[in-house]
FIMIVO-922926 format. One record per residue (C-alpha): residue in one letter; x, y, z. Coordinates in steps of 0.2 Angstrom, whole numbers, padded with zeros to 4 digits, always signed. Example, Ala and Ser with C-alpha at 12.3 -4.5 7.8 and 13.67 -1.06 7.14 Angstrom:
! residues 2
A+0062-0022+0039 S+0068-0005+0036 
END
This chain:
! residues 948
M+0032+0377-0091 P+0027+0359-0094 L+0030+0347-0082 I+0046+0335-0086 L+0033+0322-0081 D+0020+0327-0094 N+0029+0319-0108 S+0033+0300-0109 M+0050+0293-0109 Q+0054+0279-0119 V+0063+0267-0108 D+0066+0249-0111 L+0061+0242-0095 D+0065+0223-0099 N+0085+0227-0099 V+0092+0243-0091 D+0110+0247-0094 D+0120+0247-0077 L+0134+0259-0072 F+0146+0249-0083 G+0137+0247-0098 D+0131+0229-0096 D+0111+0224-0097 V+0104+0221-0081 P+0087+0212-0080 L+0074+0222-0073 S+0059+0215-0064 I+0048+0214-0050 P+0046+0197-0043 V+0027+0190-0041 R+0022+0188-0023 P+0018+0168-0023 Q+0009+0169-0007 G-0009+0179-0009 K-0028+0180-0006 Q-0029+0160-0006 L-0016+0156+0007 Q-0022+0169+0018 Q-0040+0161+0018 R-0031+0144+0022 L-0023+0149+0035 D-0038+0158+0042 E-0046+0141+0039 L-0031+0132+0049 R-0032+0144+0065 N-0052+0143+0066 R-0054+0124+0064 G-0043+0110+0070 A-0051+0099+0056 C-0051+0105+0040 Q-0040+0093+0030 A-0050+0094+0010 V-0038+0079+0004 A-0032+0064+0012 W-0023+0047+0004 S-0028+0032+0011 K-0015+0017+0014 S-0025+0007-0001 G-0022+0021-0014 T-0038+0031-0014 I-0037+0050-0015 A-0052+0058-0007 S-0054+0077-0009 L-0067+0089-0006 A-0074+0100-0020 P-0068+0118-0016 D-0086+0124-0013 G-0089+0110+0001 L-0103+0100-0006 T-0097+0083-0014 L-0083+0071-0010 E-0070+0066-0026 L-0061+0051-0025 R-0047+0048-0036 F-0032+0035-0038 L-0016+0033-0048 R-0019+0022-0062 C-0009+0013-0076 H-0016+0016-0093 P-0022+0001-0102 D-0015+0008-0119 T+0002+0015-0114 G+0006+0008-0097 A+0009+0025-0091 W+0005+0030-0073 E-0008+0044-0071 L-0021+0051-0059 S-0037+0047-0064 E-0054+0056-0066 P-0063+0061-0052 T-0077+0050-0046 T-0091+0060-0036 C-0098+0051-0022 D-0116+0052-0018 L-0117+0046-0001 V-0110+0062+0007 K-0115+0079+0001 G-0114+0096+0009 T-0123+0112+0008 P-0120+0129+0005 A-0123+0132+0024 I-0115+0117+0030 P-0100+0112+0019 L-0090+0098+0021 V-0074+0102+0029 H-0064+0087+0034 L-0057+0070+0027 E-0049+0057+0040 W-0043+0041+0032 G-0045+0024+0046 T-0029+0012+0048 T-0037-0004+0042 N-0031-0015+0027 T-0050-0011+0021 P-0049+0009+0026 D-0065+0017+0032 L-0065+0036+0027 A-0073+0048+0041 V-0082+0064+0032 I-0086+0078+0044 D-0096+0095+0037 A-0095+0111+0048 A-0108+0106+0060 G-0097+0091+0066 R-0109+0078+0060 V-0098+0063+0056 A-0101+0050+0040 L-0092+0036+0038 V-0088+0025+0021 S-0079+0011+0018 F-0070+0004+0003 A-0070-0013+0006 I-0070-0018-0014 S-0065-0004-0025 L-0055+0013-0023 N-0067+0023-0030 H-0084+0015-0023 P-0087+0014-0005 F-0101+0009+0005 I-0109+0019+0019 T-0107+0012+0038 R-0113+0027+0047 K-0124+0040+0042 W-0126+0058+0051 E-0145+0060+0050 T-0147+0057+0068 D-0132+0070+0072 T-0138+0085+0080 I-0133+0101+0071 D-0123+0113+0084 D-0112+0127+0085 L-0103+0118+0097 H-0102+0102+0088 G-0087+0107+0075 I-0075+0096+0076 A-0057+0102+0083 G-0047+0086+0081 C-0049+0070+0076 Y-0039+0052+0077 W-0042+0033+0070 L-0035+0019+0084 P-0020+0010+0077 V-0026-0010+0071 A-0018-0022+0083 P-0007-0034+0076 T-0013-0051+0069 N+0000-0060+0079 Q-0004-0055+0098 Q+0012-0066+0102 K+0021-0054+0092 P+0016-0037+0095 F+0031-0029+0084 N+0032-0019+0069 V+0047-0019+0059 M+0056-0002+0053 Y+0067-0005+0038 G+0081+0006+0036 P+0093+0016+0033 A+0105+0005+0022 N+0124+0006+0024 K+0136+0008+0010 S+0148-0007+0008 G+0159-0007-0004 N+0148-0005-0022 G+0132-0013-0012 Y+0122-0009+0005 Q+0120-0019+0020 Y+0102-0014+0027 E+0098-0011+0046 S+0081-0015+0053 S+0074-0013+0070 F+0058-0020+0080 V+0046-0006+0086 H+0034-0012+0098 A+0016-0010+0091 I+0006+0003+0104 G-0011+0001+0108 P-0026+0005+0113 N-0034-0004+0098 H-0051-0011+0094 P-0053-0029+0103 H-0058-0036+0088 S-0047-0040+0074 A-0044-0029+0059 K-0055-0016+0067 S-0052+0001+0073 A-0062+0016+0081 L-0063+0035+0078 F-0062+0049+0091 C-0066+0066+0089 V-0066+0080+0100 S-0078+0094+0099 S-0077+0113+0101 G-0088+0111+0115 G-0077+0099+0123 M-0087+0083+0120 L-0077+0067+0115 K-0085+0056+0103 M-0079+0037+0101 Y-0087+0030+0085 W-0085+0009+0085 S-0091-0006+0076 Q-0101-0017+0087 N-0098-0036+0085 N-0114-0037+0073 G-0105-0024+0062 R-0115-0009+0067 M-0108+0007+0070 E-0109+0014+0088 E-0107+0030+0099 T-0099+0033+0114 T-0096+0052+0122 M-0091+0059+0136 E-0088+0077+0141 L-0071+0083+0144 E-0071+0089+0164 S-0054+0099+0158 I-0063+0111+0147 N-0074+0125+0155 T-0086+0126+0142 S-0094+0141+0148 D-0077+0152+0146 E-0067+0142+0132 L-0070+0132+0116 V-0058+0118+0109 T-0049+0126+0094 H-0038+0112+0090 A-0035+0094+0096 A-0022+0081+0094 F-0022+0061+0098 A-0007+0050+0100 S-0006+0030+0105 D+0003+0028+0121 K+0001+0011+0125 K-0011+0006+0134 H-0021+0023+0133 L-0023+0039+0122 L-0015+0055+0124 A-0026+0070+0119 A-0018+0087+0117 V-0030+0103+0117 A-0028+0119+0113 T-0044+0132+0118 S-0047+0150+0114 S-0041+0156+0130 R-0023+0151+0125 Q-0022+0136+0135 L-0014+0119+0131 K-0020+0105+0140 L-0014+0086+0140 L-0025+0073+0145 K-0027+0055+0145 I-0041+0045+0140 E-0043+0025+0144 I-0055+0015+0136 Q-0062+0002+0146 W-0071-0010+0133 G-0079-0021+0145 G-0090-0007+0152 P-0088+0005+0165 G-0074-0001+0179 S-0068-0014+0168 S-0049-0016+0165 S-0041-0005+0151 E-0026-0017+0150 K-0024-0026+0134 I-0036-0040+0135 T-0041-0053+0122 M-0059-0053+0119 P-0069-0066+0108 Q-0074-0060+0089 N-0093-0062+0095 A-0091-0052+0112 R-0102-0039+0112 L-0093-0021+0118 N-0099-0009+0129 P-0085+0002+0131 A-0083+0018+0144 L-0071+0033+0142 V-0062+0039+0156 E-0053+0056+0156 T-0037+0060+0167 H-0030+0079+0167 I-0010+0077+0165 A-0003+0093+0164 S-0006+0112+0155 A+0001+0127+0151 S+0000+0143+0139 W+0002+0140+0120 L+0007+0158+0117 Y+0025+0161+0121 A+0033+0175+0109 G+0052+0167+0110 P+0067+0180+0105 N+0069+0172+0090 E+0053+0179+0082 T+0055+0193+0071 N+0043+0208+0068 Y+0030+0200+0081 D+0012+0203+0076 A-0006+0199+0080 S-0007+0185+0068 M+0007+0176+0077 A-0005+0173+0092 E-0015+0161+0084 L-0012+0142+0080 S-0014+0133+0064 F-0007+0116+0070 L-0008+0106+0085 H+0002+0088+0086 V+0006+0076+0100 L+0021+0063+0099 P+0021+0048+0110 A+0034+0042+0122 V+0047+0032+0111 M+0062+0025+0113 D+0078+0036+0107 N+0088+0031+0092 T+0100+0020+0104 G+0088+0013+0111 S+0093+0013+0129 S+0079+0027+0136 T+0063+0033+0134 V+0060+0051+0126 P+0044+0059+0135 P+0028+0063+0125 L+0030+0078+0116 I+0017+0093+0110 M+0021+0104+0096 T+0011+0118+0090 V+0014+0130+0074 R+0009+0146+0072 S+0012+0154+0055 R+0009+0172+0046 N+0010+0177+0028 V+0017+0189+0018 G+0003+0204+0019 D-0002+0215+0006 G+0007+0231+0008 S+0018+0223+0022 F+0036+0221+0023 Q+0035+0206+0036 S+0043+0190+0028 A+0033+0174+0029 Q+0037+0165+0044 S+0031+0148+0054 V+0035+0147+0073 L+0037+0129+0082 D+0032+0128+0099 R+0036+0111+0109 W+0034+0105+0126 E+0040+0090+0133 A+0027+0080+0148 I+0040+0080+0160 E+0040+0067+0176 S+0044+0076+0193 K+0046+0069+0209 Q+0035+0079+0222 S+0044+0085+0239 L+0038+0091+0256 D+0043+0105+0266 S+0056+0100+0277 A+0045+0106+0292 F+0032+0095+0285 E+0044+0081+0283 Q+0050+0083+0302 L+0030+0084+0309 G+0027+0069+0298 N+0043+0059+0306 R+0035+0065+0324 R+0019+0057+0321 N+0024+0041+0311 S+0008+0041+0303 V+0011+0053+0287 S+0020+0048+0273 S+0032+0059+0264 D+0031+0051+0247 L+0020+0059+0236 P+0015+0054+0217 N+0026+0059+0204 T+0018+0075+0193 I+0020+0078+0177 K+0024+0096+0170 L+0024+0102+0151 K+0044+0110+0150 K+0044+0123+0136 L+0059+0119+0124 E+0067+0131+0113 S+0056+0136+0097 I+0060+0133+0079 V+0058+0147+0068 I+0054+0143+0049 N+0056+0157+0037 K+0041+0150+0027 V+0023+0145+0030 V+0019+0127+0037 I+0005+0121+0028 G+0005+0101+0033 I+0012+0091+0045 Q+0014+0072+0048 D+0025+0060+0058 I+0032+0045+0047 Q+0045+0031+0053 Y+0034+0027+0068 R+0035+0042+0075 K+0053+0047+0074 V+0054+0059+0059 L+0040+0073+0056 L+0036+0077+0039 L+0032+0095+0035 T+0025+0104+0018 M+0027+0124+0014 S+0016+0134+0005 D+0028+0135-0008 G+0027+0116-0011 S+0044+0112-0002 I+0046+0100+0012 E+0056+0096+0026 Y+0061+0082+0036 R+0065+0086+0056 D+0071+0074+0068 R+0060+0069+0081 F+0072+0070+0095 T+0083+0086+0089 F+0070+0094+0077 E+0084+0098+0066 E+0082+0096+0049 I+0088+0079+0039 Y+0088+0070+0023 A+0092+0089+0016 N+0109+0086+0009 E+0117+0071-0001 D+0122+0055+0009 L+0125+0040-0001 T+0134+0032+0014 K+0119+0030+0025 V+0103+0030+0015 M+0085+0029+0021 T+0076+0040+0007 L+0077+0044-0012 R+0079+0062-0006 Q+0097+0059+0001 V+0102+0053-0016 G+0097+0067-0026 W+0079+0064-0029 T+0067+0078-0027 F+0048+0085-0030 S+0048+0096-0045 D+0043+0115-0039 S+0024+0116-0044 G+0021+0132-0035 P+0009+0138-0023 C+0003+0123-0010 H-0012+0127+0003 Q-0016+0107+0004 V-0006+0093+0003 A-0008+0074+0006 F+0006+0060+0004 S+0007+0043-0003 P+0008+0028+0010 T+0027+0027+0003 C+0029+0047+0004 C+0036+0046-0014 S+0022+0056-0020 M+0010+0068-0015 I-0006+0077-0020 Q-0006+0097-0019 I-0020+0109-0021 G-0014+0127-0025 D-0020+0144-0029 D-0031+0137-0042 A-0040+0124-0031 K-0036+0111-0044 V-0030+0093-0038 R-0013+0089-0043 W-0001+0074-0042 N+0019+0078-0039 K+0028+0064-0039 L+0048+0062-0035 E+0060+0065-0050 Y+0078+0066-0054 P+0084+0081-0057 L+0103+0078-0061 G+0104+0069-0076 D+0106+0051-0076 I+0108+0039-0061 G+0119+0027-0071 S+0116+0008-0073 S+0129-0001-0063 P+0136-0004-0046 Q+0150+0007-0051 D+0141+0023-0053 P+0136+0029-0035 H+0119+0035-0038 Y+0113+0018-0046 P+0115+0008-0030 A+0109+0020-0018 T+0094+0023-0027 I+0091+0005-0027 A+0094+0004-0008 A+0081+0019-0005 L+0068+0011-0016 S+0070-0006-0009 I+0067+0003+0010 A+0052+0011+0003 A+0046-0006-0004 A+0049-0016+0011 S+0040-0004+0022 C+0024-0003+0010 L+0024-0023+0010 W+0026-0025+0029 H+0012-0013+0031 Q+0003-0019+0018 S+0002-0005+0008 N-0003+0004-0009 C+0015+0006-0018 D+0008+0010-0036 D+0017+0027-0035 L+0033+0019-0032 L+0032+0010-0048 A+0026+0027-0058 V+0042+0034-0049 V+0054+0022-0059 Q+0044+0016-0073 H+0056+0027-0083 L+0069+0016-0075 A+0063-0002-0080 T+0070-0002-0098 R+0088-0004-0090 K+0093-0020-0091 R+0098-0023-0074 F+0087-0012-0065 L+0072-0023-0061 P+0083-0038-0055 D+0095-0026-0044 W+0078-0019-0036 I+0069-0035-0033 S+0084-0046-0027 E+0086-0032-0014 I+0069-0035-0008 I+0070-0051-0007 R+0085-0048+0004 I+0079-0036+0015 L+0063-0045+0019 K+0072-0063+0018 I+0058-0070+0006 Q+0057-0086+0002 V+0060-0091-0018 D+0067-0110-0018 Y+0054-0123-0017 S+0065-0135-0024 E+0064-0146-0009 E+0044-0144-0006 T+0031-0156-0013 H+0016-0147-0004 H+0010-0129-0011 D+0003-0122+0005 S+0017-0111+0009 L+0020-0104-0009 M+0001-0101-0010 R+0002-0091+0007 N+0019-0082+0002 S+0010-0065-0001 P+0028-0055-0002 L+0033-0067-0017 Q+0019-0061-0024 S+0021-0044-0023 C+0038-0046-0031 L+0030-0054-0044 S+0018-0039-0046 I+0032-0027-0047 M+0042-0037-0061 S+0023-0038-0071 S+0019-0020-0070 L+0036-0012-0074 G+0037-0023-0090 F+0019-0018-0095 R+0018-0006-0109 G-0001-0007-0115 E-0013-0021-0118 T-0009-0023-0137 R+0010-0020-0134 R+0023-0034-0130 R+0027-0037-0112 S+0046-0037-0107 F+0052-0055-0103 Q+0052-0053-0084 S+0034-0045-0085 K+0027-0061-0095 F+0034-0074-0082 A+0027-0064-0069 I+0009-0062-0075 I+0010-0081-0078 S+0013-0084-0062 L+0003-0072-0053 N-0012-0080-0064 M-0008-0097-0060 R-0009-0093-0042 N-0024-0085-0042 V-0033-0099-0049 V-0026-0111-0040 I-0032-0102-0025 L-0050-0101-0031 I-0052-0120-0034 T-0043-0123-0019 L-0056-0112-0009 A-0072-0117-0018 S-0068-0136-0017 N-0062-0137+0001 T-0072-0125+0011 P-0063-0122+0028 M-0072-0132+0042 N-0079-0119+0051 I-0091-0114+0038 R-0095-0129+0029 E-0110-0134+0039 K-0116-0116+0032 M-0112-0117+0015 S-0108-0127+0001 P-0100-0118-0014 L-0100-0132-0027 D-0118-0133-0023 E-0121-0116-0032 H-0121-0114-0051 E-0112-0097-0051 V-0097-0105-0041 V-0096-0119-0054 E-0098-0109-0069 A-0081-0101-0063 L-0072-0115-0059 A-0077-0120-0077 G-0070-0106-0083 C-0054-0108-0074 A-0051-0125-0078 K-0053-0120-0097 W-0039-0106-0094 S-0028-0120-0085 V-0030-0133-0098 D-0026-0118-0111 L-0011-0113-0100 L-0004-0132-0101 C-0006-0134-0119 W+0003-0118-0123 L+0016-0121-0112 V+0019-0139-0120 D+0018-0133-0136 C+0031-0122-0135 L+0042-0133-0128 F+0038-0143-0142 E+0044-0128-0155 L+0060-0125-0143 M+0064-0145-0148 N+0060-0143-0165 D+0071-0126-0165 D+0089-0128-0173 N+0093-0112-0166 F+0090-0118-0148 I+0097-0134-0148 Q+0114-0128-0156 R+0115-0120-0142 L+0114-0133-0130 N+0133-0138-0130 P+0146-0131-0117 Q+0153-0119-0131 R+0136-0111-0133 F+0127-0112-0118 G+0130-0094-0112 E+0119-0089-0128 L+0104-0098-0124 N+0097-0087-0109 Q+0098-0071-0122 Y+0091-0080-0136 L+0076-0085-0124 H+0074-0068-0122 D+0075-0061-0140 R+0060-0073-0143 N+0051-0068-0127 D+0049-0087-0123 V+0046-0090-0104 S+0040-0107-0106 L+0058-0115-0102 H+0059-0103-0088 L+0042-0106-0081 L+0049-0124-0079 L+0065-0121-0072 S+0062-0110-0058 S+0055-0120-0042 S+0040-0107-0036 S+0034-0107-0055 R+0035-0124-0058 S+0026-0127-0041 F+0013-0116-0049 V+0012-0128-0063 S+0011-0144-0053 A-0002-0135-0043 V-0011-0132-0058 C-0011-0148-0064 R-0017-0156-0047 R-0032-0144-0050 I-0037-0150-0066 S-0037-0168-0059 L-0049-0163-0045 L-0060-0153-0056 E-0061-0169-0068 N-0065-0180-0053 I-0078-0168-0046 S-0086-0165-0061 N-0088-0184-0066 K-0093-0188-0050 A-0107-0174-0052 I-0112-0181-0069 E-0115-0199-0063 F-0124-0191-0048 Y-0136-0185-0063 K-0138-0198-0072 R-0143-0209-0057 Q-0154-0195-0053 A-0162-0194-0071 S-0165-0212-0071 G-0176-0212-0054 D-0183-0197-0060 Q-0190-0204-0076 Q-0198-0218-0066 G-0205-0204-0054 G-0209-0192-0067 A-0199-0178-0057 K-0190-0164-0066 P-0172-0164-0063 P-0167-0150-0050 N-0157-0134-0053 P-0152-0136-0074 Q-0141-0121-0072 L-0129-0132-0060 Q-0130-0147-0069 Q-0125-0139-0084 A-0111-0129-0077 Y-0104-0146-0070 Q-0105-0153-0089 K-0096-0138-0095 M-0083-0143-0082 Q-0082-0161-0086 Q-0080-0157-0104 V-0067-0145-0102 T-0055-0156-0089 S-0060-0172-0100 T-0057-0166-0118 S-0037-0159-0114 L-0026-0159-0129 I-0012-0166-0117 K-0013-0177-0104 V-0013-0168-0088 T-0007-0182-0075 E+0007-0187-0088 F+0014-0168-0089 E+0014-0169-0071 K+0026-0184-0070 L+0036-0175-0081 L+0037-0159-0069 N+0041-0172-0056 I+0057-0180-0066 L+0062-0162-0071 A+0062-0157-0050 S+0072-0173-0046 D+0083-0170-0059 I+0087-0150-0052 R+0086-0158-0034 Q+0100-0169-0040 T+0111-0157-0049 Y+0110-0147-0035 A+0116-0159-0024 Q+0131-0162-0033 C+0136-0146-0038 I+0132-0134-0024 P+0144-0143-0011 G+0159-0143-0022 M+0155-0124-0025 A+0155-0120-0005 R+0172-0132-0003 N+0180-0122-0015 R+0178-0105-0007 P+0191-0097+0001 N+0190-0102+0020 P+0175-0113+0016 P+0162-0114+0031 Q+0163-0131+0042 G+0149-0141+0050 K+0131-0130+0052 Q+0138-0116+0043 M+0143-0127+0027 D+0124-0131+0026 I+0120-0113+0029 A+0131-0111+0016 I+0123-0122+0003 K+0106-0118+0007 N+0110-0100+0002 T+0119-0102-0013 Q+0105-0113-0018 A+0092-0098-0015 H+0103-0088-0025 F+0103-0098-0041 E+0084-0099-0038 M+0083-0081-0037 A+0091-0079-0051 M+0080-0091-0061 L+0065-0081-0055 L+0075-0064-0061 S+0076-0072-0077 G+0093-0072-0076 S+0107-0083-0086 L+0108-0102-0083 G+0122-0109-0075 S+0132-0120-0082 Y+0125-0135-0070 F+0108-0135-0080 L+0116-0140-0096 P+0115-0159-0092 V+0098-0157-0085 L+0090-0149-0101 S+0099-0160-0112 K+0090-0174-0104 L+0073-0162-0104 F+0074-0161-0125 A+0083-0177-0128 K+0073-0189-0118 D+0059-0184-0107 L+0050-0172-0119 P+0050-0182-0133 A+0044-0197-0124 F+0029-0185-0118 R+0027-0179-0137 K+0022-0197-0140 L+0008-0196-0130 T+0001-0180-0139 D-0006-0174-0155 P+0007-0159-0158 A-0001-0154-0174 K-0018-0150-0164 L-0006-0141-0151 F+0000-0130-0166 F-0017-0125-0172 A-0025-0122-0154 D-0032-0107-0151 F-0024-0100-0135 E-0033-0081-0135 L-0040-0083-0119 L-0023-0083-0109 G-0017-0067-0118 V+0001-0073-0120 Q+0004-0074-0139 D+0014-0058-0142 D+0020-0060-0160 R+0013-0046-0171 S-0002-0054-0179 S-0008-0060-0163 L-0005-0044-0154 A-0014-0034-0169 A-0029-0047-0169 R-0032-0044-0151 K-0033-0025-0153 A-0044-0027-0168 K-0055-0039-0159 G-0058-0028-0142 V-0061-0042-0131 H-0057-0043-0114 V-0055-0059-0100 D-0065-0058-0085 I-0050-0062-0073 F-0062-0071-0060 K-0074-0082-0073 R-0060-0083-0085 T-0072-0080-0100 E-0072-0066-0112 L-0080-0050-0111 R-0085-0037-0123 S-0087-0019-0118 G-0105-0012-0119 C-0112-0030-0118 G-0122-0036-0102 T-0128-0025-0088 S-0115-0027-0075 R-0102-0013-0074 W-0083-0018-0074 R-0069-0017-0062 R-0051-0013-0069 C-0035-0017-0059 T-0026+0001-0056 R-0009-0008-0060 C-0011-0023-0073 T-0027-0018-0081 A-0036-0035-0079 V-0054-0034-0078 M-0069-0043-0070 E-0088-0039-0070 D-0094-0030-0054 V-0104-0046-0049 F-0113-0046-0031 G-0117-0066-0023 S-0133-0067-0017 R-0129-0083-0011 P-0116-0089+0005 G-0107-0100-0007 F-0103-0088-0022 T-0100-0075-0009 F-0087-0084-0001 V-0077-0088-0016 L-0080-0070-0024 A-0071-0061-0008 Q-0055-0070-0014 Q-0056-0058-0027 R-0056-0042-0018 K-0040-0039-0026 C-0033-0042-0042 S-0022-0058-0045 C-0008-0046-0047 S-0012-0039-0029 G-0018-0023-0037 Y-0033-0012-0032 W-0049-0011-0042 A-0057+0004-0047 L-0074+0003-0052 L-0079+0010-0070 P-0093+0020-0077 K-0106+0009-0089 G-0095+0008-0106 K-0078+0016-0102 L-0064+0007-0102 V-0052+0019-0094 L-0056+0031-0079 
END
């Protein structure tokens, strides 16, 4: 008799009727964790240092190829054609390579502003590369050829020392946030956090610590001559004959390092490491050493406490052997609690994880074990105390001891694949194998920022922003802002994941709750990055889609200015030093420039155009100033003005500067002849003026009315006059030399330098406008604005309800004036008090200046070098010509021409030739162009390519 199963039944398994006749979807869920995750867990258990992707504070994303043979470098960059932010193509670094037998296994970024990258292979060899100029083209500072290959040299953990604060008199960092809701806006908290050591005694330097599996502590550090050296010490706390170090972690704790090590015998040990920079026996206290002082560091180990790291708590379910292996070890130093009244002791944390195994019904699980290093007072037995009292010779006071106190374990039903501390070690950021993240409070270890909270905002996550669900994740690296991350999943591919707002529209006004909350969270993130001088390009990518909203950019920038207390009012200052040094203002202008950029051959927004012109003026002024006024301490070693490469670059800057002033005057003349503009210079229609200028995309008037940009224009005028004077003196010198040489029959020296000065003189002496007269016009306008402020603002302050008195009135006047200047900086509407100023400018001052120029020559002049003309015909001509302008030399560049490769700014997409100085003066001036004029970072393009 045939079996029933011999014949197949026709069953639609996509939908099966339930008992009540309704279709029920029937599917077997695919288990997300697989073989690749198990392999990753095995790596984490076997070797504490096995991070294959890392993101530097300057923006370089380093990753190891899946086979461990090559190092790849990526970065976020704005596409020059569309203005869209994307992850770049990888650049393979040829300086460090692994082999099939000894692959590359770990990456660790340094903490300096020009970060070093430690590349470590499976044998524990350490190579160091430095990214001094571009994000994808490093220089090697330490090779590993002399490192021995030994199984006991594999690295279990490593750590870079923090960089000493630049101002030793104020050794503090500032933590911005949270933002507390007040009405429709937010008030920002900020707190000071002591900058902890130990540090490298030379400013802007760091040092790398590594612990090998054999218990050897190594420190790689920079000598006073820049050469990398090594100091080693065998850890006495590790018995190498019986145990190996599997994991190690470090933390800076005031004057020394805390080192936590986990061993194969399941021991957890806490050590204190002192650095005696002056040599054995020298003080490890923070001492000031001259930059040229030769270092001879010694390391001193002190054992603090130990315990067993294997602890099966009552919350662990279905305990198995896989949970008896560590995957992470992390140590946190003592910190002040949130009240600021008491200190929380150091904390050691371990993670033990298990995956869902094939054929197993056990769930994924991670156990976070914690130990506090508690100091306790020792006491003698009473009998010994009595004995000591009788003899009066034995003190009963014993030194305090430190013990590791086990805290309650935290169980998470996911696999933890990444852990780092943020917000000055007060918050832990955990990443799971499914791509999700958790924020944990350092003191309570409770999850935070998980729910929406618009009353007290610290992160975008509290406002509803989330990372997209991008599937399995085995390795992760967060950006400096923590607003995006790089993930590596089952396919071993590197992918970029940034925060998004999935809940619809955030709104566009303070009345929409999520709009001001988003602005507040973005402002805190930006302020922190500006304070640390970290790359925040991913933040620009996150908010790029919001930039088209009319109020978004002004609202965001004004909050950043408010948090950081950035000076924007320069109406009272005649010198420009403080303006040029105002790097936070430069960063704000850079954000304005970036968010209004839509591609090289597309029209910029009004704010973007205003900002990029201001940034380029600042850059030109700084280059001319440094080249012509060499600092006293290096003046004896070099004279940049005696090198033709420097003078040629300055001649290009002079040409650009003269063209800018001529273009600016031509725009003002055009407004003066525009009836539609002049008709709006009356009280009835003055409110329409700002929108009219925005429609025309004409920023010339705002460049003169905003005190900061007006000061940039004034500084440009002075630098042109300076270069004219320098070139005239040089030409006179060459004339005298030529007449003397003709009598003596000698050839004139250095014809290239002479030609460069001739070019500079021609540029400065043939300007279509009289630069000195234009500077006088600026001074008259500045005086009129100051007088207007003095007449109007005090009355406004007195007419307020409960007007301030005395010194408070002075503060109120100053704040009101700064508010007006901020509105002008952000291209806001012009106040009615400006009407008399503008009427005088266009009716009297500008017509008088026009008599000194030839408007026809200005009208037909070629301003292509500036790249500011954005009418359709100009944009089309620029696209057809395919010419770029070198941001350093201010000369035209053509792709495929010349022998040099190009650098391209990842933010504003500006370019310059990748030139190197062979002479000291040119090297000094070129060093000022390590970053773009917009403060963006450079990427080196392959030969003949415009985009990477």
